[in-house]
N, C-alpha and C positions, 0 to 999 in steps of 0.2 A: 556574235562572238568572233574574235580575231583568231584565225588559224593560218599559220604560214603556208603559202602556196609554193609555186616554183620560183622562189625568191629567197633572199637572205635578209632577215630582219634583225634589228638590234633595239633593245629596250633596257634602259637603266631604271631600276626601281629604287636605287639609292646610290649615293656617291657622285652624282653629277649635279653640280650646284652647291656642293658641300664637301668637306674633307671628312670622310668617315662613312659608316653605314653602307658599305659597298655591296651591291647586288645587281648583277647584269645578266640579261637574257639574250640568247641568240636563237633565232628560229629559222627553219627551212623544212620544206617537204612535210608539213603538218606536225613537226616536232620542235621541242624546245630543249635547250640546255641552259643551266645557270652557272655563272662564274662568280664565286664568292657569296658569302651571306654573313654580313658583319653588323656591328652596332656602332653607334656614337654614344656620347655620354651626356648626361643631363645638364641643364643650365638653369638660370633663373627663370627662363620661360616656362619651365615645368617644375613647379615646387614639389619637393619630396621625391623626385625621380632621379635615379642613377643611370639607367640604361634606356636608350632609345633605339628602336629597330625599324626596318622598312616594313611597310604594309604590303603584303604579298597577295592581296586579293586578286589581282589580275591573273597571276599564275596559279593560285589556289583554285580558281574557277576552271582552269585548264590543266589540272595536274595529271590527268590521264595522258596528256601529250608531253609532259615533262619527263625527260629520260635520266637526268642525273645532275649532280652539282660538282663542278670542278673547283678545287680550292688552290689558289695560287700560292698562299703562304699563311702563316699562323698568327698574324696580328689580329687583335680584337676587332678592328674595323673590317676584317675580312672573314672571320669565323665566329665572332661573338654571339650571333643570333642563332647559331645551329642548335643549341640545347632547347631553345624555345619554339623554333619554327620548323626545323627539318623533319621531325617525326610526322607531322601532318602532311608533308609533301610526299612522303613514302617512296623516295628514290635513293639510290646509292650515292655516297660521297666518294670522290676520287681525290686522294691526298697523298703527299709524300710521307716518308716515315716520321719526320719530326712533327710536321703539321698534324698527321694522324694521331700521334701521341698526345698532343695538346687537346685535340678534339675528344679523344677517348677519355681523357681525364675530366673534361667538362661534362660529357654524357654520363659518366659514372657518378659524378656529384648529383646529378638530377635523376639517377636511377633509370637511365634510358639506354643502357648499353645494348639491350636486345631490340630496341625500337628503331635504331638507325644503323644501316649497314655502311661500314667504311671499307673501301677498296684501296689498299696501299699500292702506290705506283712509284717508280723511280723518278728522280728530279728531271730526268731527260727521257721519260717514257714516251712511247707512241701507242695509241689505242684508238678504238672506234666506239662512239656512242651513237647508235642509229646512223643517220646520214652525216654525222659530224666526225671527221678525222681529227684527232687531238695529238699534237706533238708538244711536249713540254721543253722549254729552253731555260736552263738555270741562269739567273741574273743576280748581281749583287744587290743587297738591301741590308737594312739594319736588323735582320733576323735570319736565322739559318734556313736554307733550302727554299728560297723564293724562286718560282718558275713562271716565266711568261708562258702563254699558250698560243701556239699556232693552230688556228681552226680552219680546217679544209672543208669546203662544201662544194656541191656541184655548181655553185653560182659565184664563188669567189673565195679568196683566202684572207683571213684576218690574223694580224699579229696583235694580241691583247697583252699589254706589258705587265699588268699587275703593278706593284710598287717596285721601283728599281733605281739603280744608279750605276755609274761606272767606277770601278775600284781596282787600282793596280796592286794593292796590298790588302786583300780582304780579311786577313787573319784566319778565318775559317771558311771552308767551302772553295769551290772552283767554278766561278761564273763563266758563261760562254765568252769566247774570245771575239775580237773584231773579225777575224777570218770566218768564224762559225756564223756570225750574224750576217756577214756579207754573203755567205753561201745561201742563207735563207732568203736574202734579198734577190739573189740570182735566180731563185726559183719563182720569184714574183710575189709581191705582197700588194693586194688590192686595197686593204684598209689597215691603218695603224690606229688602234684604240689605246690611248697613251696617258699615263700619269702626268698631271699638270701642276702638282703641288708647288714646285719651285720654278715655275715658268718665268717669273720676273727676275730670278737670280742670274746676274750676268757672269758669275763665276761658277765653276764646277763644285760639286758638293765636297770633294776631298776624300782621301782614302782613310779607311778605318785604322790602318797601320800608322798613319801620321799622328794619331791621338796619343800614342804611347809616351812619347817624350814629354808632352805637356802634362799628362797625368803623373809621370814619374817625378817631374819637378814639383808639382803642386803637393804631392804626398811627401816627397823627400824634404820639402821646406817646412812641413808642419811640425810643431813642437809637442802638441798634446795628442789626444785621440783624434782620429780622422774618420769621418763618415763620407762615403762617396755614394751619391744617389744617381741612378741612371734608369733607362727604360729596361724593365726586367727581361723583356724578350730579346734584347740585343746580346746574344750569347758571345759574339765576337768581342764586345766590350767587356763582358765578364771574364773572358780569357785574358784580355789585356790587364784588367784589374788584378787578376790572380798573379800575373807575372810581376806587376808593380808591387804587390804585397811581398812577394818573395824577395825582390830586389832591394826593397827598403827595410827588410827584416821585421816586418809587422805580421802578427798573427791575424788571421782573417775570421770575421764573423759575418753571417748573413742574416738580415732582418727583413722579413716580408714573405708571405705565403707564395706570391707569384714568382719570386726569385727561387724559392725552394722547388716550385713546380718546373720552372724552366731548366734549372740545373739537373733535376731528376730525369726529365725527358731527354735533354741533350746527351746525358751520359748513357741513357738506355739505347741510343741510336749511334753511339760511337764517338761523340764529341766531348770535349772538356775532361778527358781522362787524366790530364796532368794538372787539373785545377787543385789548388792547395787544400789540405784538410782544414776544416773550420771548427770553431769552438762555440759552445752555447753562450747565452747571455750572462749567466752567473760566472762562468770562467772568464769571459771577456772582461767583466768588471773587476776581476782580481788581477788582471795583467797591468804592468806599468803603462801609464797613459801613452807613452811614446812608442809602445810596442803593439798597439791595436789599430786595425783598420776594419771598418764596418762597411759592407755594401748594403744599402737600404732602399726600399721602395719609397715613393712619395715625392719625387722631384717635380710633379705637376701640382703640388699643393693639396693632394687628396687628404681630407680631414681624418680618415681612419687609417691611413698608411703609416708605416713605421716612422718616417722622418717627422711627420706632424706630431706624433705622440712623443717622440724625443724632444721636440721643440717645446711641447707643453708639459714636460716632466711627468708623463704618465706611461713611460716605457722603461723596461729594465735597463736599457742602455742610457746612461746619464751623460749629459754634456755640460762642460764647465768652461769658465773663462780660459782662453788660450787654445781651446780645441778648434778644429777646422771641419767645415762641411763643404764638399766639392760637388757642384751641380754639373755632372757630366751628361747634360741633356739640354735641349732647347725648350724655351717656353712655348707651349702650344697656345695659339691665339685663343683668348677667352679665359686662360688660367692665370693671367698676370696678377690679379688681386689675391687669389688664394696663395700663390707662390710668395708674393710680397708679404703676406701676413706671417708666413713661416719664417721668412728672412728677418722680419722685424723681431719676432720672438727670439731668434738666435742672436741677433745683434744685442738685444737686451741682456743676454747672458755673457756678452763680450766674446761670442764665438765668431771666428772669422769665416766668411763665406767666399768661395771662389766660383765664378761662373764662366761661361764661354766668352763673355765680353772681356775678361781679364786674362784668359789663358786659352791655349788651343787644346781644349779638353773634350770637344764634341764635334762630330761631323754629321750632316744630314744623311738620311737614307733615300733621298729623292733627287732626281736629276735637275741640275741647273741648265742654262741655255747651251753651254758647250757640249754637255752630254746629250741633250736633245738633238742638237745639230749633227753630232756624230751618228746617232741612231738613224736619223733621217737618211744620212748618206749611205749607211750600210744597207738599210732595208729598201730604200727608194719606193716608198708607198705611193699609190695613186691618190689616196685620200687619207686625211687624218681626222679622227673623231676624238677630241680631248675629253677625258673623264678625270675623276679623282681630283677635284678642286672646286673652289667657289667659282661663281660665274666669271669673275674678273680673271682668275687663273686660266680658265678654259679659253676665254676669248684671247688672252695674251698668247697662249700656246698656238692657237689657230693663226693669229697674226704672224707669229715668229716662224711657224712652219711654212707659210706661204712665202715669207721673205727668204727662206732658205731653199726654196725651189720645189716644195711639195705642191703638186698641181692643184689640189682642192682641199678644202676643210669644211667641216660641218660641226657647228656647236649645238648641242642638244642639252636638255635638262631632264631630270627625273620625270618619267611619264610621257616623254616624247617617243613615239614608235617610229623608228627610222627604217626605211627600206634602203639597204646598202647596195643591193643588186637584184635584178638587172637594171640597167639604165643609170642615169645620174642619181646619186644618193639624195634623199629628201625625207623630211618628216611627213608621214602620211596620216597620222592620227594622234590625238591626245588621249591617253588612257589614265585611269585612276592610279595614282601613287600617293604615298603619304607616310605617316609615321605611327608606330605603335610604341606604347610606353610600358615598361615593366614596373609595376607599382606593387611592391611587396611580392606576392606570389601570383598576381593577377596581371594579365595583359590587356591594356586599354587603348582605344584610339586617342591619338594626341589632340584631336579636335572634338573629343566627346564631352559629355556633361560633367563627368567627375573632375577632369582637370580644369575645366572652365570654372566650376564652383570653387575649386581650391585656389585659383588665382584671385577670385573675388574675396575669398576669406583672407588671403594674404594681404590684399589691398585695403579692405574695408573693415575686417573683423566680423564678429557675429554676436547676435543677441537672441536670448530665449525668453519668451513671454508666456507665463502660465496665468490664465484668468479663471476664476471660480465664479460660477453662476448658481443661483438658487431660484427656482421657479422663473427662470429667464431673466432674473435681475442680478446685477453686478454685486458680488460680495467682496472680493479682494483680488489682487494680482501680485505676482512675484516675478521679478526680472533679474536675469543674470547676463553678463556680457563678457566677451573675451576679445582682446585685440582692438577694441574701440578706444581711441586716444583720449580718455578722460582719466586723469590721475588725481587732480585736485578737485575739490567740490563734488566728490563722488556721491555723497548723500543727497545733495541738491539735484544732481543729474538723475539719480534713481527716482527721486520724488516726482520730478517732472515726467519721467517715463511712465510712472504709475498713474499719474493724473491723465496722461494721454490715453492710456489703456482704458481707464474708467470712462472717460468721455466717449471713446469709440464704442465701448460695450453697452452704453446706455443710449446710443443713437438709434436711428430708425432701422438700421439693417437687422433683420431677424432671420434671414436664411443663414444657416451655419457657415457656409463658405463665404458668404458676403460679410458676415460678422468678423470672421478671422482676418479677411483681407482689410477690413476697416481698421481693426486693431493693429495689424502689421504696419499699414501705412502711417497711422497716427503716431505710433511709437518711433518708427524710423525717421519720421519728420523731425521729431525732437532731437534725435541723435545727429541728424544732418545739420540742424540749426546750431548745435553745440560744436560740431567737429568738422563740418564740410564733407564728411564721409557718409556713404550709404551702406551700412552694415547689413549683411544677410540676417534676416529676422524671421525666427520661427515662432509660431503661436500655437499654444495648446489650450483648449477650452474644456473645463471640467464642470459637470453639473452635479449638484448635491441636493 
């Protein structure tokens, strides 16, 4: 079992080699701390799955040595796994007021308020967790109260950025200044563990404040109802949209549970107090069309979100020809098809759509190359370890950092145990990492039997064969199939399947298991001959 000695270790169990599902461990003097515990979202690789989480087996086997979990901010890819995994770890969470409010809401939904301890800390707090000294440094991002973590150990100092950007006009919050970050660099930074999301972007991400004029123009030019969809967690964007609604003399309506939650938590900790009053859906639909603005969830094409239901005419807010939908967000890679489907539905209604490609209505929350270069210059790290990106993003940041004068870079992936100090940084061991799937109310391994069977079902379909025997002799069979691509000549297909079942049942195999297997193979062979598919085939034998 790996126990940190007189050394500083780093291990990503999520978020390195992918964007999302962040979970990072630091170890020294026999103890571990975790930074962030997030999720990513399901894809076609996992049929029926909405939420994917990191497999924490490595640290669960060592949880007596885990001291706590520090949360950098409240995005789902940094806190989303807490309701499902944190209680089993049995350690306190350290989070700022806004992030703690989001976490508390999640825990309450799962009935876990008393199972997980949340210790609320300031966005610039300093505290100790065992041998780790933690100093939080507020940075700009597309959510309130994002804090990087300076981690002090006897063997070196790490600056772990979390998600960040530089923003001269952040709308809400006060991120650390260049002078403050330079002062951190003056103290010495041995390792910079840094967000790689936009490492290929030659331009800076842009200021949140710069979006206001574009949104003002897009909403001001609209003739009918206006729906603006954005990331619910971006409270600064919500503040801007509130100001836009006021300036364009439109009454505001909010559609989406996550928006209601963000607004509630933000207000509870002192933000968005001047956000305009909102009306419910019934009152919104009674307003003149040119006097309504709706802020809605669903900009990534989520099928159950408010925008998708509006596009499909199953929401109380109805859209008509001449209305406008403004996508104040960026398409996350992988969501293009789902977003395109909604845009096509809107186009069919003659609803105008406006995206970031047509107007300046969105800025990223992650650093482009100019911002990365600035941070390198302020902190002057000896080593950079890229995280929060696909492999190509992390390698690009390593290349860029070396080009800008950072002395050394190390690219790791989930499961690479890295010794950061003493001595040159290197990967010393490969440990188990992986993914867990939330399937309904059950947590399953991503490489387990259930999901593999589901993939086979999705690809090939399924057949059920019931065979009746009397005195060991075939009497009759009944066959039912789903998802097998036979729509014409169904009766002939079923007839051939039954003939195959009878032939196999009257063969030489008399051991019950051998008989079932002979029937299964015989029936499936017919399906394969007809379709080219190999459906999952279940056999039931009944004696009368």
